C-alpha positions as a printed NumPy array, in Angstrom:
array([[ 89.61 ,  95.762,  82.281],
       [ 91.042,  94.42 ,  79.684],
       [ 93.983,  91.519,  79.654],
       [ 97.937,  92.237,  79.746],
       [ 99.004,  90.511,  76.61 ],
       [101.65 ,  88.181,  77.166],
       [101.797,  86.588,  73.963],
       [103.791,  84.241,  71.94 ],
       [103.959,  86.078,  68.556],
       [103.97 ,  84.244,  65.26 ],
       [106.984,  84.687,  62.677],
       [106.985,  88.052,  61.004],
       [106.303,  86.188,  56.719],
       [104.375,  84.061,  58.01 ],
       [100.515,  85.061,  57.157],
       [ 98.182,  85.221,  59.343],
       [ 95.192,  82.96 ,  59.802],
       [ 92.159,  84.983,  58.785],
       [ 89.062,  84.135,  60.764],
       [ 85.46 ,  85.372,  61.48 ],
       [ 83.704,  86.237,  64.791],
       [ 79.693,  85.588,  64.694],
       [ 78.535,  86.925,  67.742],
       [ 74.955,  87.748,  68.864],
       [ 76.016,  91.522,  70.632],
       [ 79.558,  92.793,  70.278],
       [ 80.579,  94.501,  72.517],
       [ 78.318,  93.598,  75.59 ],
       [ 78.7  ,  93.751,  79.653],
       [ 77.741,  90.559,  80.214],
       [ 80.229,  88.905,  77.774],
       [ 83.347,  91.016,  78.613],
       [ 85.528,  87.703,  78.067],
       [ 84.391,  87.978,  73.895],
       [ 85.846,  91.159,  73.463],
       [ 89.282,  89.628,  75.19 ],
       [ 89.816,  87.011,  73.641],
       [ 88.86 ,  88.649,  70.08 ],
       [ 92.256,  91.345,  71.126],
       [ 94.282,  88.77 ,  72.355],
       [ 94.018,  86.465,  69.198],
       [ 95.005,  89.463,  67.154],
       [ 97.909,  89.9  ,  69.46 ],
       [ 98.783,  86.105,  69.104],
       [ 99.137,  86.996,  65.646],
       [ 95.444,  85.74 ,  63.94 ],
       [ 93.623,  87.939,  62.24 ],
       [ 90.164,  88.11 ,  63.817],
       [ 86.97 ,  89.797,  62.083],
       [ 83.768,  90.171,  63.923],
       [ 80.359,  89.699,  62.556],
       [ 77.469,  90.877,  65.143],
       [ 73.731,  90.363,  65.02 ],
       [ 72.886,  92.962,  67.583],
       [ 74.718,  96.286,  68.039],
       [ 76.478,  96.616,  71.289],
       [ 74.349,  96.758,  74.063],
       [ 74.695, 100.66 ,  75.392],
       [ 75.069, 103.568,  73.409],
       [ 78.236, 104.639,  71.591],
       [ 78.978, 107.524,  73.87 ],
       [ 78.482, 104.959,  76.921],
       [ 81.122, 102.659,  75.341],
       [ 84.927, 102.726,  76.688],
       [ 87.579, 103.773,  74.212],
       [ 88.448,  99.869,  73.409],
       [ 84.755,  98.981,  72.909],
       [ 84.252, 101.614,  70.619],
       [ 87.35 , 101.185,  68.528],
       [ 85.803,  97.612,  68.343],
       [ 82.489,  98.575,  67.817],
       [ 83.566, 101.015,  64.628],
       [ 85.317,  97.682,  62.987],
       [ 82.504,  95.164,  63.527],
       [ 79.654,  94.802,  60.784],
       [ 76.42 ,  94.622,  62.293],
       [ 74.613,  92.645,  60.176],
       [ 71.168,  94.671,  60.817],
       [ 72.699,  97.843,  60.135],
       [ 71.006,  98.971,  57.132],
       [ 67.874,  98.457,  58.472],
       [ 64.883,  96.521,  56.533],
       [ 65.444,  98.534,  52.872],
       [ 69.319,  97.894,  53.229],
       [ 68.704,  94.185,  54.621],
       [ 66.618,  93.34 ,  51.439],
       [ 68.475,  95.05 ,  48.797],
       [ 71.379,  93.054,  50.188],
       [ 69.863,  89.784,  49.995],
       [ 68.314,  90.823,  45.821],
       [ 71.843,  91.197,  44.768],
       [ 72.762,  87.99 ,  46.365],
       [ 69.836,  86.506,  44.383],
       [ 71.971,  87.93 ,  41.29 ],
       [ 75.474,  87.317,  41.965],
       [ 75.631,  84.146,  43.513],
       [ 71.941,  82.236,  43.939],
       [ 73.685,  79.397,  44.308],
       [ 73.856,  79.934,  47.622],
       [ 70.795,  81.032,  47.614],
       [ 69.718,  77.683,  47.313],
       [ 71.938,  75.922,  49.159],
       [ 70.53 ,  78.172,  51.984],
       [ 67.159,  77.324,  51.661],
       [ 67.571,  73.525,  51.16 ],
       [ 69.714,  73.59 ,  54.557],
       [ 66.897,  75.824,  56.243],
       [ 63.484,  73.709,  55.116],
       [ 65.906,  70.74 ,  57.439],
       [ 64.684,  72.924,  60.554],
       [ 61.84 ,  72.986,  62.466],
       [ 60.101,  69.601,  60.272],
       [ 56.059,  70.397,  60.507],
       [ 56.578,  73.688,  62.986],
       [ 55.641,  76.696,  60.839],
       [ 57.137,  79.079,  62.994],
       [ 60.215,  77.128,  63.541],
       [ 60.131,  76.847,  59.986],
       [ 59.852,  80.681,  59.786],
       [ 62.713,  81.408,  62.12 ],
       [ 64.652,  79.728,  60.167],
       [ 64.157,  81.704,  57.388],
       [ 64.914,  84.679,  59.433],
       [ 68.057,  83.03 ,  60.525],
       [ 68.985,  82.12 ,  56.657],
       [ 68.591,  85.661,  55.509],
       [ 71.148,  87.098,  58.01 ],
       [ 73.312,  84.02 ,  57.111],
       [ 73.185,  84.946,  53.45 ],
       [ 74.34 ,  88.725,  54.452],
       [ 77.409,  87.082,  56.969],
       [ 78.973,  84.591,  53.937],
       [ 78.427,  87.767,  52.037],
       [ 80.869,  89.775,  54.084],
       [ 83.135,  87.225,  54.614],
       [ 83.416,  86.885,  51.077],
       [ 84.146,  90.232,  50.48 ],
       [ 86.403,  90.584,  53.201],
       [ 87.892,  86.952,  52.066],
       [ 87.543,  85.715,  55.046],
       [ 88.014,  81.655,  55.164],
       [ 86.408,  80.06 ,  58.304],
       [ 83.55 ,  81.146,  60.462],
       [ 83.772,  80.7  ,  64.598],
       [ 80.795,  81.256,  66.487],
       [ 80.546,  81.302,  70.465],
       [ 77.442,  79.811,  71.844],
       [ 75.03 ,  77.557,  70.49 ],
       [ 71.696,  78.641,  70.407],
       [ 70.417,  81.318,  67.374],
       [ 73.31 ,  82.326,  66.229],
       [ 74.775,  78.854,  66.214],
       [ 72.009,  78.513,  63.388],
       [ 73.053,  81.217,  61.888],
       [ 76.754,  80.38 ,  61.506],
       [ 75.715,  76.769,  60.328],
       [ 73.645,  77.74 ,  57.5  ],
       [ 75.551,  80.259,  56.803],
       [ 78.323,  77.668,  56.053],
       [ 75.689,  75.492,  54.223],
       [ 74.461,  78.312,  51.961],
       [ 78.814,  79.297,  51.089],
       [ 80.571,  76.527,  51.53 ],
       [ 82.541,  77.571,  54.41 ],
       [ 84.471,  75.697,  56.989],
       [ 82.575,  76.508,  60.412],
       [ 83.571,  76.189,  64.572],
       [ 81.637,  77.032,  67.41 ],
       [ 82.967,  76.634,  71.069],
       [ 80.105,  75.402,  73.685],
       [ 79.566,  76.757,  77.302],
       [ 76.255,  75.223,  77.91 ],
       [ 73.772,  75.472,  79.766],
       [ 70.869,  76.885,  77.765],
       [ 71.044,  74.591,  74.188],
       [ 72.179,  71.277,  76.401],
       [ 68.613,  71.006,  78.081],
       [ 66.717,  71.184,  74.787],
       [ 68.987,  69.724,  72.068],
       [ 66.206,  68.985,  69.738],
       [ 65.191,  72.987,  69.525],
       [ 68.51 ,  74.481,  68.968],
       [ 69.246,  71.583,  66.288],
       [ 72.433,  71.3  ,  68.578],
       [ 73.297,  67.897,  66.838],
       [ 73.471,  68.751,  63.227],
       [ 75.142,  71.509,  64.686],
       [ 78.176,  69.456,  66.158],
       [ 78.185,  66.653,  63.269],
       [ 78.631,  70.211,  60.473],
       [ 81.281,  71.819,  62.532],
       [ 84.695,  71.112,  61.336],
       [ 85.85 ,  71.354,  65.314],
       [ 84.521,  71.582,  68.506],
       [ 85.756,  73.688,  71.121],
       [ 84.073,  72.979,  74.774],
       [ 84.489,  75.324,  77.401],
       [ 84.795,  72.48 ,  80.025],
       [ 85.099,  68.723,  80.705],
       [ 81.054,  68.921,  81.674],
       [ 80.863,  70.412,  78.518],
       [ 82.81 ,  67.93 ,  76.17 ],
       [ 80.54 ,  65.053,  77.969],
       [ 77.605,  66.668,  76.943],
       [ 78.358,  66.798,  73.187],
       [ 80.305,  62.76 ,  73.999],
       [ 76.338,  62.306,  75.014],
       [ 74.133,  64.228,  71.924],
       [ 76.938,  63.506,  68.612],
       [ 78.867,  60.449,  70.386],
       [ 80.248,  58.949,  67.283],
       [ 81.747,  62.758,  67.017],
       [ 85.706,  62.479,  65.753],
       [ 87.999,  62.607,  69.56 ],
       [ 90.529,  64.781,  67.212],
       [ 87.774,  67.069,  66.152],
       [ 86.806,  68.189,  69.968],
       [ 88.855,  70.737,  72.121],
       [ 88.317,  71.788,  76.033],
       [ 89.72 ,  75.1  ,  76.098],
       [ 88.929,  76.494,  79.46 ],
       [ 88.288,  80.472,  79.925],
       [ 90.298,  82.162,  82.176],
       [ 90.942,  86.517,  83.756],
       [ 93.346,  87.935,  83.684],
       [ 95.543,  87.157,  86.625],
       [ 97.806,  90.472,  86.601],
       [ 95.213,  92.942,  86.203],
       [ 92.7  ,  90.905,  89.26 ],
       [ 94.928,  90.68 ,  92.454],
       [ 93.894,  90.585,  95.327],
       [ 93.259,  93.988,  97.508],
       [ 95.701,  94.866, 100.453],
       [ 93.492,  94.171, 103.592],
       [ 92.106,  97.609, 104.961],
       [ 93.335,  98.41 , 108.9  ],
       [ 90.117,  96.862, 110.711],
       [ 88.668, 100.499, 112.676],
       [ 84.48 ,  98.73 , 113.061],
       [ 84.878,  94.749, 113.747],
       [ 81.107,  95.564, 113.744],
       [ 81.069,  96.117, 110.228],
       [ 78.441,  93.997, 108.32 ],
       [ 79.739,  90.977, 106.687],
       [ 79.987,  91.965, 102.817],
       [ 77.865,  88.929,  99.968],
       [ 77.792,  90.162,  96.434],
       [ 76.106,  88.904,  93.44 ],
       [ 76.52 ,  89.476,  89.679],
       [ 74.356,  88.708,  86.861],
       [ 71.65 ,  88.832,  85.193],
       [ 68.305,  89.206,  87.114],
       [ 66.685,  85.879,  86.429],
       [ 65.498,  82.986,  87.674],
       [ 68.269,  80.432,  86.965],
       [ 70.459,  82.94 ,  88.604],
       [ 69.203,  80.864,  92.102],
       [ 68.488,  85.287,  93.805],
       [ 65.448,  83.545,  95.222],
       [ 67.06 ,  80.93 ,  97.111],
       [ 69.908,  83.501,  98.242],
       [ 67.629,  85.797,  99.731],
       [ 66.071,  82.995, 101.638],
       [ 69.591,  82.084, 102.724],
       [ 70.258,  85.152, 104.155],
       [ 66.892,  85.233, 106.304],
       [ 67.295,  81.989, 107.327],
       [ 70.789,  82.498, 109.184],
       [ 70.481,  86.175, 110.051],
       [ 68.582,  85.474, 113.795],
       [ 72.173,  82.953, 114.523],
       [ 74.748,  85.183, 113.141],
       [ 72.326,  88.606, 114.819],
       [ 72.804,  86.517, 117.973],
       [ 76.107,  86.32 , 117.884],
       [ 76.69 ,  90.1  , 117.178],
       [ 77.523,  89.609, 112.779],
       [ 75.753,  91.346, 110.531],
       [ 75.284,  90.525, 106.616],
       [ 74.771,  92.988, 103.818],
       [ 74.161,  92.167, 100.122],
       [ 74.807,  93.539,  97.047],
       [ 73.185,  92.797,  93.327],
       [ 74.857,  93.995,  90.411],
       [ 73.108,  93.4  ,  87.406],
       [ 69.359,  93.752,  86.007],
       [ 66.425,  91.549,  84.46 ],
       [ 62.623,  90.613,  84.634],
       [ 63.363,  89.128,  88.117],
       [ 64.813,  92.526,  90.315],
       [ 60.851,  94.023,  91.224],
       [ 60.056,  90.207,  92.36 ],
       [ 63.421,  90.043,  94.412],
       [ 63.408,  93.515,  95.958],
       [ 59.212,  92.633,  96.709],
       [ 60.594,  89.233,  98.543],
       [ 63.184,  90.941, 100.734],
       [ 60.806,  92.856, 102.229],
       [ 58.489,  90.274, 102.633],
       [ 61.745,  88.305, 104.449],
       [ 62.24 ,  91.255, 106.572],
       [ 66.068,  91.957, 105.033],
       [ 65.251,  94.891, 103.149],
       [ 67.576,  96.719, 104.893],
       [ 70.128,  94.52 , 104.253],
       [ 70.013,  94.142, 100.609],
       [ 71.138,  96.478,  98.329],
       [ 69.817,  96.445,  94.176],
       [ 72.967,  98.02 ,  92.033],
       [ 71.171,  97.586,  89.095],
       [ 73.585,  96.532,  85.946],
       [ 77.074,  98.031,  86.316],
       [ 80.259,  98.251,  83.471],
       [ 82.773,  95.975,  84.007],
       [ 84.866,  98.062,  86.244],
       [ 82.796,  99.399,  88.381],
       [ 81.483,  95.693,  88.874],
       [ 84.898,  94.33 ,  89.857],
       [ 85.259,  97.201,  92.507],
       [ 82.007,  96.269,  93.425],
       [ 83.569,  92.045,  94.037],
       [ 86.536,  93.401,  95.208],
       [ 84.707,  95.257,  98.224],
       [ 82.701,  92.3  ,  99.271],
       [ 84.047,  88.974, 102.131],
       [ 82.418,  86.848, 100.289],
       [ 80.881,  86.227,  96.459],
       [ 78.047,  84.2  ,  95.983],
       [ 76.307,  82.23 ,  93.345],
       [ 73.79 ,  80.252,  93.936],
       [ 72.877,  79.429,  90.439],
       [ 70.39 ,  76.615,  88.999],
       [ 72.241,  76.828,  85.312],
       [ 75.469,  77.828,  84.478],
       [ 78.307,  76.757,  82.076],
       [ 81.585,  78.118,  83.736],
       [ 81.133,  81.213,  85.321],
       [ 83.804,  84.247,  84.455],
       [ 82.403,  85.967,  87.368],
       [ 83.472,  82.872,  89.919],
       [ 86.782,  83.064,  88.518],
       [ 87.409,  87.043,  89.083],
       [ 86.108,  86.915,  91.703],
       [ 88.807,  84.038,  93.187],
       [ 91.333,  85.61 ,  91.193],
       [ 90.809,  88.756,  93.143],
       [ 91.355,  86.718,  96.225],
       [ 87.387,  87.13 ,  97.283],
       [ 86.29 ,  83.235,  98.693],
       [ 83.217,  82.35 ,  97.172],
       [ 80.108,  80.213,  97.582],
       [ 78.13 ,  78.664,  94.639],
       [ 76.164,  75.371,  93.313],
       [ 77.39 ,  71.859,  92.256],
       [ 76.026,  72.266,  88.867],
       [ 77.422,  71.682,  85.105],
       [ 81.181,  72.962,  85.722],
       [ 81.417,  75.187,  88.677],
       [ 82.773,  71.564,  90.602],
       [ 85.674,  71.819,  87.983],
       [ 86.445,  75.052,  89.126],
       [ 85.693,  75.166,  92.597],
       [ 86.516,  72.209,  95.261],
       [ 84.23 ,  72.145,  98.165],
       [ 86.008,  73.107, 101.001],
       [ 89.834,  73.492,  99.47 ],
       [ 89.85 ,  77.055,  97.346],
       [ 85.695,  77.51 ,  98.129],
       [ 82.648,  75.926,  99.078],
       [ 79.829,  74.463,  97.197],
       [ 76.297,  73.4  ,  98.595],
       [ 73.147,  71.674,  96.5  ],
       [ 71.508,  74.272,  94.458],
       [ 67.865,  75.469,  95.715],
       [ 68.561,  74.461,  98.785],
       [ 68.396,  77.87 , 101.045],
       [ 69.4  ,  75.919, 104.241],
       [ 72.783,  74.664, 102.834],
       [ 73.439,  77.482, 101.796],
       [ 72.52 ,  79.438, 104.758],
       [ 75.105,  77.288, 106.639],
       [ 77.866,  78.1  , 104.329],
       [ 77.538,  81.326, 104.284],
       [ 77.021,  81.672, 108.226],
       [ 80.257,  79.666, 108.413],
       [ 82.228,  81.802, 106.513],
       [ 80.689,  84.93 , 108.146],
       [ 81.734,  83.828, 111.478],
       [ 85.316,  82.738, 110.831],
       [ 87.13 ,  85.276, 108.545],
       [ 90.387,  83.089, 109.185],
       [ 88.219,  80.877, 107.16 ],
       [ 87.221,  83.525, 104.305],
       [ 90.928,  83.966, 104.286],
       [ 92.004,  81.001, 103.531],
       [ 89.433,  80.18 , 101.105],
       [ 90.283,  83.588,  99.384],
       [ 94.164,  82.65 ,  98.547],
       [ 93.712,  78.989,  97.858],
       [ 91.09 ,  80.275,  94.997],
       [ 93.657,  82.689,  93.904],
       [ 96.295,  80.187,  93.197],
       [ 93.813,  78.099,  91.355],
       [ 93.246,  81.014,  88.883],
       [ 96.677,  81.148,  88.343],
       [ 97.558,  77.948,  87.997],
       [ 94.664,  76.583,  85.683],
       [ 91.844,  79.915,  84.565],
       [ 94.793,  82.131,  83.749],
       [ 93.591,  84.045,  80.723],
       [ 97.199,  84.468,  79.225],
       [ 97.98 ,  80.848,  79.168],
       [ 94.619,  79.659,  77.998],
       [ 94.738,  82.051,  75.526],
       [ 98.055,  80.396,  73.936],
       [ 96.333,  77.229,  74.42 ],
       [ 93.136,  78.343,  72.019],
       [ 95.811,  79.987,  70.054],
       [ 97.637,  76.81 ,  69.256],
       [ 94.414,  74.989,  68.343],
       [ 93.662,  77.711,  65.875],
       [ 96.946,  77.129,  64.072],
       [ 96.391,  73.286,  64.515],
       [ 93.102,  73.97 ,  63.012],
       [ 93.711,  75.961,  60.481],
       [ 97.575,  76.073,  59.881],
       [ 99.071,  79.589,  59.422],
       [ 97.769,  80.513,  55.422],
       [ 94.647,  79.868,  55.518]])
């Protein structure tokens, strides 16, 4: 679901800042905020062109119309195949030998004595050279990257090889866990500026690069479309014995804490059952943990109450969240989950964990409930409390909606982001 734009239009005569966005995969179901950010910044007068290292995560025939249109104008670095990439690199050797030499010098600074890391650096360099060539051909003067992982390595190498300024939006948490493997200090220091999605993220940047200039570090929070996402009108209760519906969205990977959620449901099931309350849980998403989670639900004796729906289009995922009584995210590692913001915007009470930036979004007992990570007893108690008290669910849902409207409103936060871009780059790039 795309945001409804309320942009502040620039003067008609002003030249648009021309920015290259380098993303790992675009468009992608798991990163719909990329699409929203690109479309809305364009609506606010910035000229954003997108390069993607990987193709979309679905075949062209399965892409919604707006995503298909974006895909058609995105530069896919690997689209020409190995032969095409080889000939493009040969052309760069003859046309821009200095860029090649600068890129090799930069790549050699990675990995030290780790030959595998060195080899990967040269694969990333090949992609970086293609990115810089594409930027030069399209007169794009600034490169921006989301996330601090391999895609940012490509971005930094492109910046060094082609001598173009670059910047990065950091989300966490992966790059913060192993900053050396991600060359994160190098990336931060070489960037023209860094955008952080949370105060927690900013704290990690200052931990890793304590001398990074404050004027080059911005906090711009993510957000959701509060016009498109509205709480559903409560349906009349026709069966008060219907199960309390839990929903959890996201990749089925260990870091999301799905095992803890299943254990929590199991622990609270008997006491809720004694009170005549049933609970069901829908998992929306797919991943390597799916078969193990299905087996765990059978072993815990709750398989009849759990549905694994697989990956779904964003609109279908939101429909599941809208129909839920409680949204649960039991993660061990997160940045600042858009999924929580969406659930709160829909008026669905949320239960999550006290990690990273989540406490910036959810104030426990006020607009949601937070529990320690990896603690099935605490999570089970929170779920039981909400399952027993529909009025508490309603109040937390209402307050969650207010929080998102005031602090995580996509239109407002994208206005802030556009202002940051204009301040950093000016209107004549």
